[in-house]
Backbone as a ProteinNet text record, in pm:
[ID]
protein_1_A
[PRIMARY]
MRDIKNLPNAVEIHNNYNTRHFGGYAAKDGKTVIKEKLIRCGVTSGFQDEDKQILINDYNLKRVVDFRVSSEIESSPPADIHGTEYIHMPLGEVREESSEDNKKKLIALGAVTKDTHEIIQLFYYMGGTMEGVKTYFQEVSYEIISTSFGKNAFRRFFETLLADDGGGCTLFHCTGGKDRTGMAAILLLTALGVDWDQCIDDYLLTNEFMAETIEQTMMEIMEETDDPLVLEGCRRLMGVNVEFLEKAINYMINEFGSVDGYLTDALNLTEDKRDRLLEIYTKE
[TERTIARY]
806.4	707.6	611.6	483.2	383.3	380.2	371.1	365.2	219.4	173.9	34.8	-0.5	98.6	72.2	16.2	37.3	-13	-155.3	-211.1	-347.1	-447.9	-568.4	-669.5	-700.7	-698.4	-739.6	-653.4	-531.7	-443.4	-404.3	-403.5	-345.6	-195.8	-115.3	27.4	105.2	88.5	163.7	248.5	348.6	442.2	373	301	234.7	88	67	-67.9	-139.1	-209.6	-284.1	-429.5	-450.2	-583.3	-635.4	-546.6	-579.7	-604.3	-726.6	-760.6	-872.4	-878.9	-980.1	-1085.8	-1185.8	-1294.4	-1291.4	-1182.8	-1174.7	-1200.3	-1284.2	-1312.7	-1431.3	-1487.9	-1606.3	-1722.5	-1792.5	-1906.5	-2023	-2074.5	-2184.4	-2309.9	-2405.9	-2534.2	-2516.7	-2604.9	-2611.5	-2482.2	-2410.1	-2289.5	-2171.1	-2180.3	-2071.2	-1974.3	-1858.5	-1761.1	-1716.4	-1680.8	-1638	-1500.2	-1483.5	-1358.8	-1253.8	-1136.1	-1028.5	-991.1	-983.5	-928.1	-1031.9	-1147.4	-1252.8	-1283.4	-1259.7	-1297.9	-1190.3	-1150.7	-1052.6	-1103.2	-1085.8	-1115.1	-985.9	-973.3	-851.7	-869.7	-761.9	-758.7	-698.4	-649.1	-596.4	-489.4	-492.3	-403.2	-277	-264.2	-154.5	-16.3	-9.6	119.6	159.3	74.2	109.4	239	331.7	456.5	439.5	536.6	527.1	509.3	581.4	569.6	430.6	369.6	233.5	135.9	150.5	62.9	75.1	197	217.4	152.2	157.4	91.2	-59.7	-114.9	-258.9	-300.3	-217.5	-248.6	-226.3	-112.3	-75.5	-145.1	-154.6	-211.3	-362.4	-414.7	-558	-633.2	-559	-621.1	-707	-649.7	-723	-765.2	-894.2	-947.9	-1012.7	-1062.8	-1131.2	-1110.7	-1103.1	-1086.1	-1198.1	-1275.7	-1383.6	-1335.2	-1338.7	-1286.9	-1404.6	-1429.3	-1540.8	-1506.9	-1385.6	-1344.3	-1406	-1414	-1464.8	-1349.5	-1383.6	-1285.3	-1167.3	-1191.8	-1081.1	-980.6	-1027.6	-937.8	-851.1	-912.8	-840.6	-734.7	-768.4	-671.8	-548.3	-568.2	-455	-378.4	-443.1	-377.5	-428.1	-371.9	-418	-412.2	-506.6	-508.3	-389.2	-355	-246.1	-283.9	-187.3	-205.5	-168.9	-270.5	-247	-281.9	-181.1	-196.9	-299.8	-387.6	-483.5	-608.2	-623	-742	-831.9	-959.8	-1057.9	-1073.7	-1061.5	-1079.6	-1220.1	-1295.7	-1434.3	-1448.2	-1473.2	-1493.8	-1640.6	-1664.5	-1799.7	-1809.9	-1808.1	-1797.6	-1911.6	-1873.7	-1968.9	-1940.9	-2024.3	-2004.1	-1987.8	-2012.4	-1997.3	-2083.4	-2198.7	-2291.8	-2234.1	-2131	-2074.1	-1929.6	-1893.8	-1756.4	-1730.2	-1623.1	-1579.3	-1428.5	-1359.7	-1213.9	-1154.6	-1047.3	-979.6	-923.6	-888.4	-835.2	-942	-1065.6	-1176	-1201.5	-1199.5	-1219.8	-1111.1	-988	-875.4	-889	-931.1	-949.2	-1053.5	-1161.3	-1266	-1211.2	-1134	-1079.7	-978	-897.4	-800.1	-872.9	-979.4	-1057.6	-1119.3	-1155.7	-1214.8	-1108.2	-982.7	-875.1	-850.1	-912.1	-897.4	-763	-711.4	-584.8	-503.1	-378.1	-294.4	-267.5	-201.3	-175.1	-82.4	-8.7	86.5	35.4	-87.6	-143.2	-155.8	-122.1	-131.5	-272.2	-279.8	-408.9	-509.6	-462.5	-555.3	-613.4	-533.5	-586.2	-688.4	-658.4	-754.7	-887.4	-879.2	-1000.8	-1080.1	-1007.5	-1074.3	-1153.3	-1092.9	-1163.6	-1275.2	-1253.8	-1360	-1483.2	-1458.1	-1567.5	-1626.1	-1582.5	-1639.4	-1545.6	-1433.5	-1337.8	-1382.7	-1476.9	-1524.1	-1537.3	-1540	-1559.5	-1698.5	-1796.1	-1932	-1936	-1857.7	-1852.3	-1795.5	-1692.6	-1634	-1738.4	-1807.6	-1909	-2020.1	-2067.6	-2176.6	-2134.1	-2011.1	-1962.6	-1967.7	-1911	-1905.7	-2043.2	-2128.4	-2265.9	-2336.8	-2313.7	-2374.5	-2318.9	-2188.9	-2128	-2192.4	-2200	-2255.9	-2404.3	-2475.8	-2618.5	-2639.6	-2559.9	-2577.2	-2552.8	-2450	-2417.9	-2516.2	-2597.8	-2697.9	-2839.8	-2861.6	-2998.5	-3028.1	-2926.1	-2950.3	-2966.9	-3034.6	-3049.7	-2913.3	-2822.9	-2687.8	-2618.2	-2626	-2562.8	-2625.9	-2757.7	-2826.9	-2792	-2786.7	-2751	-2609.7	-2518.4	-2380.5	-2374.9	-2447.1	-2446.1	-2515.5	-2621.8	-2684.2	-2583.1	-2510.2	-2408.4	-2298.2	-2261.5	-2160.2	-2201.4	-2324.4	-2371.1	-2386.8	-2430.7	-2441.8	-2304.3	-2202.6	-2065.6	-2020.8	-2051.8	-2015.7	-2090.6	-2213.6	-2294.6	-2250.1	-2200.1	-2156.2	-2035	-1936.1	-1819.1	-1761.9	-1752.3	-1703.6	-1562.5	-1549	-1416.9	-1367.2	-1453.6	-1411.1	-1308.4	-1227.1	-1122.4	-1169.3	-1082.2	-1103.5	-1143.2	-1230.7	-1269.9	-1214.1	-1143.8	-1094.1	-1173.4	-1224.1	-1295.6	-1235	-1233.4	-1162.5	-1210	-1171.5	-1187.5	-1050.9	-1044.9	-914.4	-856.8	-930	-882.1	-925.6	-1021.3	-1073.5	-1151.7	-1213.2	-1277.7	-1425.1	-1465.4	-1603.5	-1689.5	-1660.2	-1734.5	-1710.7	-1584.6	-1550.8	-1607.6	-1605.5	-1660.9	-1808.8	-1884.7	-2028	-2053.5	-1975.5	-1990.7	-1965.2	-1863.9	-1831.6	-1944	-2001.2	-2111.7	-2230.2	-2264.3	-2376.2	-2346.5	-2224.8	-2186.6	-2187.5	-2126.5	-2122.8	-2262.3	-2346.7	-2485.2	-2556.2	-2534	-2596.5	-2552.2	-2430.2	-2378.8	-2422.2	-2494.7	-2544.1	-2444.4	-2342.6	-2244.3	-2309.3	-2281.3	-2337.4	-2306.9	-2405.1	-2389.9	-2268.2	-2244.2	-2128.6	-1998.6	-1992.7	-1873.4	-1859.8	-1973	-1971.1	-1911	-1952.1	-1901.9	-1755.4	-1718.7	-1578.7	-1489.1	-1537.6	-1460.1	-1446.7	-1554.8	-1552.1	-1448.7	-1444.4	-1354.1	-1208.9	-1185.2	-1047.5	-963.5	-1029.5	-957.5	-869.4	-917.2	-839.8	-707.5	-709.2	-586.3	-493.8	-552.4	-471.7	-410.7	-479.2	-431.9	-355.2	-337.8	-278.6	-141.3	-55	80.2	77.8	-3.9	-16.3	-70.5	-169	-227.3	-123.2	-43.8	57.8	164.2	203.2	302.5	248.5	121.8	59.3	43.9	10.6	-4.4	128.6	238.8	369.9	391.7	348.9	361.1	272.1	150.1	55.1	103.8	164.6	212.1	329.9	393	497.3	436.7	303.9	234.5	152.6	96.6	6.5	11.5	-15.5	-32	-171.8	-261.3	-399.8	-465.6	-506.5	-562.2	-689.2	-770.4	-892.6	-858.9	-767	-726.8	-662.3	-576.9	-509.8	-610.3	-703.9	-804.6	-893	-931.4	-1016.9	-949.2	-822.3	-747.7	-733.1	-703.3	-690.5	-823	-931	-1062.1	-1103.3	-1077.9	-1125.3	-1045.6	-926.7	-847.5	-887.8	-970.2	-1013.9	-1161.3	-1218.4	-1362.5	-1421.8	-1550.8	-1622.5	-1764.8	-1819.6	-1955.6	-2055.6	-2026.6	-2114.7	-2130.1	-2026.7	-2031.4	-2140.2	-2180.9	-2278.8	-2423.2	-2441.9	-2573.8	-2684	-2660.4	-2766.1	-2800.9	-2701.1	-2725.8	-2802.6	-2762	-2829.7	-2974.4	-2993.8	-3129.5	-3217.4	-3159.1	-3234.9	-3280.5	-3190.6	-3226.3	-3332.1	-3321.6	-3420.9	-3555.6	-3555.1	-3680.2	-3753	-3676.9	-3737.9	-3763.2	-3680.1	-3688.8	-3699.6	-3705.8	-3722.3	-3593	-3489	-3359.4	-3259.7	-3133.9	-3033.8	-3068.5	-3118	-3163.4	-3275.2	-3367.2	-3477	-3427.1	-3324.9	-3264.6	-3204.2	-3133.5	-3072.9	-3179	-3290.3	-3395.6	-3472.4	-3519.9	-3612.6	-3543.4	-3430.9	-3362.1	-3262.9	-3199.9	-3095.9	-3139	-3261.8	-3316.2	-3231.4	-3180	-3099.9	-3192.5	-3250.3	-3349.4	-3286.2	-3369.8	-3321	-3238.4	-3283.5	-3208.1	-3068.5	-3061.3	-2931.9	-2841.8	-2899.4	-2818.6	-2767	-2852.1	-2807.5	-2691.4	-2698.9	-2591.4	-2463	-2475.5	-2358.2	-2294	-2377.2	-2325.9	-2252.8	-2309	-2250.1	-2111.1	-2097.7	-1971.4	-1866.5	-1909.2	-1812.7	-1797.1	-1869.3	-1853.9	-1831.5	-1793	-1771.8	-1821.4	-1841.9	-1887.2	-1777.9
-7306.7	-7400.3	-7327.3	-7351.2	-7282.7	-7337.4	-7247	-7288.9	-7305.6	-7430.5	-7458.7	-7408.5	-7403.2	-7359.5	-7218.3	-7138.6	-7001.3	-6991.3	-7103.1	-7101.4	-7097.1	-7044.3	-7034.4	-7169.7	-7173.5	-7290	-7414.5	-7395.9	-7511.4	-7572.8	-7704.7	-7775.9	-7784.3	-7734	-7715.9	-7845.4	-7936.7	-8061.6	-8068	-8153.9	-8162.5	-8213.1	-8324.3	-8383.8	-8340.4	-8216.5	-8161.2	-8191.9	-8304.5	-8342.5	-8296.6	-8167.4	-8106.7	-8116	-8093.9	-8108.9	-7972.5	-7951	-7820.9	-7831.5	-7729.8	-7725.7	-7621	-7608	-7512.4	-7397.5	-7387	-7288.7	-7145.5	-7075.5	-6935	-6908.9	-7012.3	-6990.4	-6946.2	-6841.4	-6790	-6887.3	-6928.4	-7024.3	-6956.9	-7038.4	-6988.6	-6916.2	-6819.1	-6747.4	-6675.4	-6628.5	-6551.7	-6633.6	-6764.9	-6850.9	-6875.3	-6929	-6963.2	-7108.4	-7171	-7310.2	-7319.4	-7420.1	-7439.7	-7505.3	-7448.4	-7496.7	-7641.7	-7679.6	-7810.4	-7921	-7903	-8004.4	-8080.2	-8019.8	-8082.1	-8058.7	-8166.8	-8157.8	-8238.5	-8185	-8255.7	-8272	-8381.3	-8399.4	-8507.3	-8530.8	-8640.5	-8762.9	-8854.5	-8980.3	-8955.9	-9036.8	-9015.3	-9101.6	-9187	-9283.2	-9217.4	-9093.3	-9024.5	-8951	-8952.9	-8883.9	-8941.4	-8853.2	-8893.7	-8894	-8949.4	-8956.9	-8818.3	-8719.2	-8583.7	-8524.9	-8561.3	-8516.9	-8574.2	-8701.9	-8769.2	-8705.8	-8671.9	-8609.9	-8472.8	-8398	-8266.3	-8284	-8379.6	-8404.4	-8447.6	-8527.3	-8575.1	-8465.2	-8398.4	-8301.3	-8167.1	-8117.1	-7983.5	-7985.2	-8097.1	-8102.7	-8206.5	-8283.5	-8385.8	-8479.3	-8526.3	-8613.5	-8742.2	-8775	-8892.4	-8992.7	-8945.7	-9039	-8996.7	-9098.2	-9075.4	-9145.9	-9070.7	-9125.4	-9135.5	-9255.8	-9283.1	-9313	-9223.4	-9238.3	-9326	-9375.7	-9450.1	-9589.5	-9643.9	-9779.7	-9879.1	-10005.7	-10107.5	-10115.6	-10101	-10111	-9997.8	-9878	-9765.5	-9791.6	-9848.9	-9877.6	-9984.6	-10083.7	-10190.2	-10135.2	-10041	-9986.8	-9880.1	-9818.1	-9714.1	-9720.6	-9809.2	-9828	-9698.7	-9678.5	-9555.9	-9547.8	-9426.4	-9406.5	-9468.6	-9529	-9584.6	-9475.7	-9414.7	-9304	-9350.9	-9367	-9424.2	-9346.4	-9420.1	-9359.3	-9304.6	-9327.1	-9277.9	-9394	-9365.8	-9464.3	-9451.2	-9561.7	-9561.5	-9609.8	-9528.9	-9561.8	-9565.2	-9682.9	-9695.1	-9668.4	-9566.1	-9522.7	-9500.7	-9607.4	-9592.9	-9513.2	-9418.8	-9340.6	-9371.3	-9452.7	-9481.6	-9627.7	-9715	-9857.5	-9902.5	-9835.1	-9874.4	-9858.5	-9773	-9753.8	-9802.8	-9886	-9934.5	-10031.1	-10008	-10093.8	-10082.5	-10192.4	-10186.9	-10106.5	-10034.1	-9954.3	-10045.8	-10167.3	-10261.3	-10299.4	-10318.6	-10348.9	-10232	-10110.4	-9990.9	-9980.8	-10007.7	-9998.1	-10098.9	-10219.8	-10323	-10280.1	-10217.5	-10171	-10063.1	-9969.5	-9859.9	-9909.8	-10007.4	-10065.8	-10135.8	-10207.9	-10279.1	-10181.5	-10062.4	-9960.8	-9884	-9904	-9834.4	-9693.7	-9658.8	-9522.6	-9503.3	-9608.9	-9598.3	-9725.1	-9721.6	-9841.4	-9876.7	-9987.5	-10030.2	-9933.7	-9850.5	-9757.9	-9614.2	-9590.4	-9454.7	-9404.1	-9277.3	-9215.9	-9235.3	-9265.2	-9298.6	-9183.6	-9059.7	-8946.2	-8936	-8964.5	-8968.4	-9081	-9193.9	-9304.2	-9259.3	-9185.7	-9136.1	-9044.8	-8957.2	-8864.8	-8941.4	-9042.1	-9121.1	-9205	-9250.9	-9323.6	-9233.6	-9103.2	-9008	-8963.9	-9023	-8993.4	-8920.7	-8870.4	-8802.2	-8665	-8603.5	-8468	-8387.6	-8254.4	-8169.1	-8190.8	-8209.9	-8236.5	-8367.8	-8465.4	-8593.6	-8582	-8498	-8474.9	-8413.2	-8309.9	-8243.9	-8341.7	-8416.9	-8512	-8617.6	-8666.4	-8769.6	-8719.7	-8601.6	-8552.2	-8508.2	-8462	-8432.5	-8559.8	-8669.6	-8796.6	-8847.7	-8827.7	-8869.7	-8797.3	-8663.8	-8586.1	-8616	-8634.6	-8667.3	-8803.3	-8899.7	-9035.9	-9045.4	-8977.9	-8994	-8923.9	-8833.3	-8772.3	-8822	-8889.4	-8929.7	-9077.2	-9162.9	-9305.5	-9337.1	-9447.1	-9489	-9519	-9572.4	-9602.3	-9474.6	-9370.3	-9243.8	-9178.1	-9177.5	-9116.5	-9187.5	-9319.6	-9394.8	-9361.4	-9345.7	-9310.9	-9172.5	-9076.3	-8942	-8938.1	-9017.6	-9025.8	-9076.6	-9179.5	-9235.9	-9134.2	-9056.5	-8952.5	-8853.6	-8805.5	-8708.1	-8771	-8894.9	-8960.6	-8976.7	-9002.8	-9011.9	-8877.4	-8769.5	-8635.7	-8598.8	-8642.4	-8611.5	-8690.1	-8811.7	-8893.7	-8830.5	-8788.3	-8715.4	-8780.9	-8911.4	-8983.8	-8939.2	-8886.7	-8846.7	-8715.4	-8641.9	-8514	-8531.1	-8430.2	-8438.2	-8400.8	-8426.2	-8384.6	-8502.1	-8475.6	-8573.8	-8531.8	-8622.7	-8600.8	-8690	-8630.3	-8711.6	-8689	-8797	-8788.7	-8894.8	-8873.9	-8977	-8990.1	-9000.9	-9010.8	-8873.2	-8791.3	-8657	-8553.2	-8588.5	-8492.4	-8381.4	-8412.4	-8304.9	-8328.4	-8450.7	-8475.1	-8531	-8652	-8707.5	-8625.9	-8595	-8512.3	-8372.3	-8320.6	-8187.9	-8180.7	-8283.5	-8284.7	-8299.5	-8384.6	-8399.8	-8267.4	-8193.7	-8064.5	-7963.9	-7961.8	-7869.9	-7898.9	-8026.3	-8063.5	-8028.1	-8056.2	-8027.3	-7877.2	-7799.8	-7655	-7594.1	-7644.9	-7597.5	-7628.9	-7748.3	-7786.8	-7695.6	-7643	-7552.6	-7407.9	-7384.7	-7250.7	-7160.7	-7220.4	-7141.8	-7091.3	-6967.3	-6904.4	-6987.5	-6993.5	-7076.7	-7038.3	-6909	-6865	-6915.5	-6919.7	-6972.2	-7121.8	-7193.8	-7337.4	-7363.1	-7281.9	-7298.4	-7256.5	-7148.7	-7105.6	-7215.9	-7280.9	-7390.9	-7505.1	-7537.5	-7642.1	-7610.3	-7484.1	-7444	-7430.1	-7425	-7416.5	-7535.5	-7645.7	-7762.7	-7724.7	-7638.1	-7599	-7531.4	-7457.8	-7393.6	-7493.8	-7578.7	-7676.3	-7780.6	-7809.6	-7912.6	-7856	-7724.1	-7660	-7716.3	-7731.4	-7780.4	-7925.8	-8007	-8147	-8158.2	-8074.4	-8075.7	-8037	-7933.5	-7889.7	-7997.4	-8063.7	-8170.8	-8284.3	-8317.6	-8424.2	-8382.9	-8255.4	-8207.9	-8214.7	-8192.8	-8204	-8347.1	-8442.8	-8584	-8612.7	-8559.3	-8584	-8522.1	-8403.4	-8335.4	-8406.3	-8497.2	-8579.2	-8684.3	-8709.5	-8810.9	-8753.6	-8634.9	-8578	-8426	-8367.2	-8222.2	-8186.8	-8284.7	-8263	-8166.7	-8046.8	-7946.8	-7993.3	-8072.7	-8123	-8217.1	-8307	-8401.4	-8327.4	-8230.4	-8154.5	-8077	-8011.2	-7934.2	-8027.1	-8139.7	-8234.7	-8293.3	-8329	-8385.5	-8284.2	-8160.8	-8056.3	-8036.2	-8035	-8009.5	-8121.3	-8244.4	-8355.1	-8368.1	-8308.2	-8315	-8209.2	-8112.9	-8008.3	-8018	-7907.3	-7901.5	-7780.9	-7786.7	-7680	-7677.7	-7559	-7547.7	-7624.5	-7634	-7709.2	-7854.3	-7908.5	-8048.1	-8073.6	-7967.6	-7980.5	-7961.7	-7914	-7867.1	-7971.8	-8092.9	-8194.4	-8230.9	-8240.4	-8273	-8161.4	-8037.8	-7924.4	-7914.1	-7930.7	-7924.9	-8035.1	-8152.6	-8261.9	-8224.2	-8168.3	-8132.3	-8022.7	-7928.6	-7820.3	-7872.2	-7950.2	-7998.4	-8098.6	-8184	-8289.5	-8247.9	-8156	-8123.6	-7973.4	-7893	-7749.1	-7671.4	-7735.9	-7669.6	-7772.6	-7729.8	-7817.5	-7841.2	-7737.3	-7751.9	-7855.2	-7851.1	-7946.6	-8088.8	-8104.3	-8236	-8287.6	-8200.5	-8240.4	-8287.7	-8214.3	-8247.4	-8372.5	-8375.7	-8481.8	-8607.7	-8592.6	-8711	-8770.2	-8684.4	-8731.9	-8729.9	-8687.4	-8684.7	-8599.3	-8489.7	-8399.8	-8293	-8325	-8240.3	-8113.2	-8021.2	-7896.1	-7924.4	-8020.9	-8056.4	-8108.1	-8189.6	-8242.8	-8131.8	-8036.8	-7924.9	-7839.4	-7821.3	-7746.4	-7817.8	-7950.5	-8029.2	-8015.2	-8014.6	-7994.3	-7858.1	-7755.9	-7622.6	-7623.2	-7694.9	-7702.8	-7767.1	-7868.7	-7943	-7872.3	-7818.8	-7777.9	-7627.3	-7546.9	-7401.3	-7339.7	-7213.5	-7139.6	-6997.3	-6928.6	-6788.8	-6699.2
6459	6511.8	6605.1	6588.5	6668.9	6810.8	6909.6	7049.4	7090	7095.5	7128.6	7268	7356.5	7493.8	7499.1	7393.9	7390.7	7336.6	7290.7	7239.3	7354	7328.4	7434.9	7498	7632.2	7710.2	7688.6	7641.7	7621.4	7755	7760.2	7873.3	7845.1	7935	7906.8	7927.9	7833.3	7833.4	7707.7	7709.1	7596.6	7471.1	7484.9	7368.7	7366.9	7326.2	7328.5	7197.8	7195.9	7076.3	7092.6	7062.1	7073.3	7216.6	7312.4	7454.3	7517.7	7564.9	7622.2	7726	7811.1	7916.1	7882.1	7966.3	7942.2	8043.6	8116.3	8223	8177.5	8253.3	8226.2	8137.5	8074.9	7992.2	8080.6	8037.2	8113.4	8103.9	8219	8225.4	8281.3	8320.8	8371.1	8505	8528.5	8656.2	8692	8591.3	8616.5	8662.3	8654	8696	8580.1	8612	8508	8526	8416.1	8419.7	8486.1	8570.3	8643.8	8553.5	8551.3	8464.3	8491.2	8619.6	8656.6	8664.2	8599.2	8611.9	8483.9	8368.5	8241.9	8135.9	8069.3	7961.1	7841.9	7723.6	7599	7520.4	7445.6	7367.6	7262.2	7187.2	7092.1	7158.2	7079	7130.5	7237	7342.8	7457.6	7453.4	7353.6	7351.3	7348.5	7303	7295.6	7421.8	7524.2	7647.5	7705	7735.4	7798.4	7950	8021.2	8167.5	8228.7	8173.2	8227.3	8200.8	8087.2	8058	8160.7	8188	8284.4	8422.1	8461.1	8591.9	8600.4	8491.6	8489	8503.8	8431.4	8438.7	8579.6	8642.5	8777.4	8880.9	8875	8978.7	8964.1	8839.2	8817.9	8797.9	8746.8	8717.6	8801.8	8882.5	8966.1	8881.5	8770.5	8679	8749.2	8738.6	8806.1	8711.8	8597.1	8507.3	8362.2	8275	8132.3	8058.2	7979.5	7898.8	7755.3	7701.3	7566.5	7473.5	7377.5	7283.6	7163	7154.2	7035.8	7031.3	6910.8	6893.9	6911.1	6921.1	6957.3	6860.9	6730.4	6634.4	6653.1	6689.9	6713.7	6837.2	6939.2	7063.2	7041.4	6958.7	6929.2	6858.7	6767.6	6691.8	6769.3	6867.2	6945.6	7090.2	7171.8	7309.9	7390.2	7481.5	7561.7	7656.3	7694.3	7790.1	7924.1	7986.5	8120.5	8221.1	8280.5	8373.1	8513.1	8594.9	8728.6	8811.8	8876.5	8967.7	8902.4	8769.7	8700.7	8660.6	8651.9	8606.9	8455.6	8384.8	8240.1	8207.5	8130.9	8096.8	7945.5	7891.2	7747.1	7716.8	7635.2	7603.6	7452.4	7372.8	7226.8	7164.5	7080.1	7001.2	6854.2	6793.2	6652.6	6620.6	6716	6690	6573	6554.5	6449.3	6309.2	6292.6	6159.7	6152.9	6253	6255.5	6140.6	6072	5963.7	5958.9	5950.4	5959.2	5844.5	5875.5	5772.9	5664.2	5701.6	5603.8	5501.7	5548.9	5457	5362.8	5418.7	5336.5	5229.9	5270.1	5177.7	5063.9	5096.8	4994.2	4890.8	4938.7	4846.7	4753.3	4810.8	4731.5	4629.6	4669	4576.3	4461.9	4497.1	4395.2	4295.1	4345.2	4257.3	4179.5	4214.2	4145.1	4196.4	4311	4364.2	4433.4	4497	4568.3	4543.9	4590	4591.9	4737.5	4759.6	4897.2	4970.2	4894.7	4956.4	4965.4	4921.6	4925	5068.3	5089	5222.1	5277.9	5408.4	5469.3	5462.9	5464.1	5455.6	5314.7	5214.6	5077.7	5065.7	5127.8	5129.4	5189.9	5300.8	5366.2	5273.9	5204.7	5113.2	5007.1	4948.9	4847.9	4909.4	5032.1	5102.3	5121.2	5137.8	5154.4	5021.5	4913.9	4783.3	4689.1	4740.9	4656.1	4610.3	4683.4	4651.1	4779	4766.2	4883.4	4942.7	4855.3	4902.2	4979	4933.1	5001.1	5141.4	5158	5290.1	5382.7	5333.4	5414.8	5453	5355.8	5381.5	5482.4	5469.4	5561.5	5705.8	5730.4	5867.1	5918	5827.7	5868.1	5915.5	5845.1	5883	6015.5	6036.8	6163.1	6280.8	6271.9	6382.4	6401.2	6290.7	6298.1	6364	6324.5	6375.5	6525.1	6573	6714.5	6807.6	6753.4	6842.4	6814	6699.6	6663.5	6690	6689.7	6709.9	6858	6886.1	7025.3	7086.5	7004.1	7050.7	7096.8	7014.9	7049.1	7170.2	7174.9	7288.6	7418.3	7414.5	7534.5	7580.9	7485.1	7520.4	7584.7	7529.8	7587.2	7723	7740.6	7873.2	7974.6	7935	8023.5	8050.8	7949.8	7965.7	8073.9	8065.3	8163.8	8301.9	8308	8437.3	8501.7	8420.5	8470.8	8526.1	8454	8500.5	8627.7	8638.3	8755.4	8877.7	8856.1	8968.7	9037.1	8956.3	9006.9	9132.5	9132.7	9250.4	9287.5	9406.6	9454.3	9399.7	9327.1	9272.8	9163.3	9143.9	9042.4	8904	8807	8668.7	8581.2	8484.6	8384.2	8249.5	8183.1	8047.7	7953.6	7843.9	7745.5	7607.4	7527.7	7400.5	7302.2	7174	7070.8	7003.5	6873	6806.6	6776.5	6700.9	6668.4	6769.4	6854.4	6950.8	6884.7	6768	6694.1	6662.3	6632.3	6588.7	6702.6	6746.6	6860	6986.3	7011.8	7127.2	7111.3	6988.6	6962.3	6991.9	6953	6980.9	7130.2	7197.4	7342.4	7413	7366.5	7427.3	7406.1	7287.7	7259.9	7352	7367.1	7453.9	7599.3	7644.1	7782.1	7810.7	7722.2	7743.9	7739.4	7649.6	7644.6	7775.8	7828.8	7956.2	8070.6	8060.9	8164.3	8142.3	8032.9	8005.3	7935.4	7875.2	7799.8	7671.1	7635.5	7516.8	7391.6	7299.7	7180.7	7097.3	7083.2	7005.1	7066.7	7200.3	7267.1	7244.6	7243.2	7213.8	7076.1	6978.4	6842.2	6833.3	6902.8	6903.5	6959.9	7065.4	7123.2	7023.5	6955.3	6852.4	6745.3	6701.8	6593.2	6638.1	6768.7	6817.8	6772.3	6740.9	6689.9	6571.8	6485.3	6367.1	6405.2	6517	6562.8	6631.5	6715.3	6787.8	6695.2	6586.2	6493.7	6375.3	6369.4	6251.8	6217.4	6316.5	6288.8	6241.6	6307.1	6267.1	6125.7	6094.1	5959.9	5855.7	5885.4	5789.8	5768.4	5875.4	5862.8	5776	5797.5	5719.4	5573.7	5550.4	5413.9	5337.9	5406.6	5341.5	5293.2	5375.3	5335.5	5214.7	5218.6	5110.1	4979.3	4989	4868.6	4803	4876.4	4815.6	4723.1	4743.2	4664.7	4550.5	4573.5	4472.9	4474.5	4358.4	4350.3	4301.8	4304.6	4262.7	4361	4314.6	4406.4	4478.3	4412.1	4475.8	4590.5	4566.1	4670.7	4787.6	4756.6	4862.2	4946.9	4880.6	4953.5	5036.4	4978.5	5049.1	5170.6	5157.7	5270.4	5383.5	5346.3	5447.8	5521.8	5447.4	5506.2	5601.5	5565.1	5647.4	5777.3	5782.5	5905.5	6007.7	5965.2	6056.2	6086.5	6130.1	6156.5	6085.1	6061.7	5994	6048.9	6068.4	6121.3	6034.3	5903.8	5814.2	5857.8	5919.9	5961.4	6065.9	6136.4	6244.5	6198.9	6076.3	6033.5	6049.1	6002.3	6006.5	6150.8	6235.9	6376.5	6446.4	6423.6	6487	6437.8	6308	6253.4	6311.4	6331.6	6392.3	6533.2	6613	6750.2	6753.7	6660.5	6655.1	6606.1	6499.4	6440.4	6529.1	6597.2	6678.6	6822.9	6875.5	7017.8	7045.5	6940.1	6956	6968.3	7018.9	7039.4	7091	7103.5	7164	7310.3	7377.8	7516.3	7527	7431.8	7431.1	7412.6	7329.6	7308.6	7438.8	7509.8	7636.7	7735.9	7740	7835.1	7794.9	7672	7630.2	7580	7512.6	7458.8	7558	7636.7	7728.4	7874.7	7899	8035.4	8129.4	8077.1	8159	8217.7	8331.6	8395.4	8451.2	8493.5	8552.2	8677.5	8757.9	8878.4	8842.4	8736.7	8694.9	8642.4	8572.3	8521.3	8636.6	8736.8	8854.4	8922.8	8925.1	8985.2	8903.2	8769.8	8684.2	8713.1	8728.6	8760.6	8894.1	8989.4	9122.7	9119.4	9034.8	9027.1	8941.3	8826.5	8724.5	8705	8782.7	8770.3	8906.8	8904.9	9030.1	9012.9	9124.1	9121.7	9064.1
[MASK]
++++++++++++++++++++++++++++++++++++++++++++++++++++++++++++++++++++++++++++++++++++++++++++++++++++++++++++++++++++++++++++++++++++++++++++++++++++++++++++++++++++++++++++++++++++++++++++++++++++++++++++++++++++++++++++++++++++++++++++++++++++++++++++++++++++++++++++++++++++++++++++

């Protein structure tokens, strides 16, 4: 079994579901990101009492930003972490559709049965092709940064980080901690002046943190099918790929000149605000 605690920037908790900090990343003006100030992760519902204590005692966790939509929260309620502020900041409400509705459509089309593994269902929902998986995630990343709904959520995200009431650590997450959380992390690290290659490396770390979970899920899927296309598609959709970001990145470049331009013009993240972010979240 792989020891996630040995992976780069891992938060050393028992139930580490893609949970990591940004400590040590080189930021603007020779500064580095503070380990105990920012954490990204997947769903928090599995946090055990000892995990919560580590987050509180070792990281001084003060606030949790949840990017999930209401249906996700209903099926997997967030962890109750004493002394922290819970902030619901949905990214993706515009494309919310119940999984039950999706399943009914797929059953009607004959693509799945009521007992088909949920990841296989997702693959067919995405079109049942590798191109469909790529297109789906490209649309997700594009939508959350191009729509007014997404921009408003990210503005609120940065305003929450800038407020930093009472100091402490901010944890932000979605379900897998890979797509919505991944885009939020890219924008945040860019705002702090972290090198683009490091932003992408951090995004791709999800594949390492989720490797064991993906393999366990693939074993379940292989009990149902040996179709190589389905197996490859299911594996791909559970991870991340730079291709998934292409449409969103191109939008920011074409419309705003760069990701930096998007932060300034679309999210109103002025130079003064960026300096304040550096003051709060980095050190000499």
